[in-house]
N, C-alpha and C positions, 0 to 999 in steps of 0.2 A: 504494500500500500504506500509506504514512504517513497519507494522507487518511482511509482507512478506519479506521485505528487511532485517530486523533484523534476522528473521528465516533463511534466506539464508546465512547470515554471519556465523551463528553458527551451520549450518547443517553439520552432519558427517555421514559417512557410506553410502553415496549415491551410488546407483547401478552403476552409470556411472563412479565412481572413480576407478574401476578396469581397468587394462590395456586391451586394445582390442587385438584380434589376429592380427598377422603381415601378411602383403600381400607381397609375393615374387615378385620382379621386377628386372630382369637382375642381379640376384645374391645379391641384396640388400633386406633387410626386412624393410618394411614401416609399422609403427604402429601409426595410427592416435590417437591423444590425444586432442579432442576438449575441449576448455576451456569455461566454462559457464561464460558469461559476461552479467548479468542481463537479462536472458531469451534468449539471442542470443549466438552464439558460434564462438569463435576465432579459426582460422585455426592454428593448431600446432600438433607436433608429433615427432617421432623418426625415424631416418634412421640408420639401423645397417647393418654391413657387417661382416659375419664370415670370419676369416682368418686362415691360418695355425697355428697349435699349440693350437687349441681350444680357441683362443682369438677372441674377437669381437670388431670391431671399431664401435663407436657410435657418432651420431650427432643429437643434439636437435635443432629443428627449431620452430619458432613461427612467424606467419605472421600478418600483420595488418588487413587482411580480416576478416570480421565478417558477418555471415549469420544467418538467423532466424531459420533454421531447423538443428537439430543435424545430421540427415542423409545426408543432403546436405553438411554440413561442412565436414563430413567424406569423401564424394566423392570428394570434392574440395581439401581436404588435400592430397588424393592419387594422384590426377592429378598434383598438385603443386610439390609434392615430386618426382614424375616420371620425370617431366620437369627439376627439379633441378639436379637429377641424370644424365639425358641426357646431361645437359649443363656443369656440374662441375665434375661429377664422383668422383674418390677417392680423389681428391684435397680437398673435404670438410672435410676430416679427418686430414689435415695438420694443425699444430698450426698456429695461426694468430698472 
């Protein structure tokens, strides 16, 4: 068990490290980025919105939700991001 933990800390080039394709929702692009947390996955990702002039607004989110399956995490990330977009909209891009 300790060996797996140490290998996990120093592992690089994992196939899941590359960015996933974005899903279009109401003009926003949602890109899940599940974070491996000891064999489980934390809900996180990016919400981007292309705007005039070729610029893109970007919002990074990370939730406390952790699920056991990477695929389930991706599905939950999409649902949570869609809900956030419905509730907050462009206000997410305003400085806090």
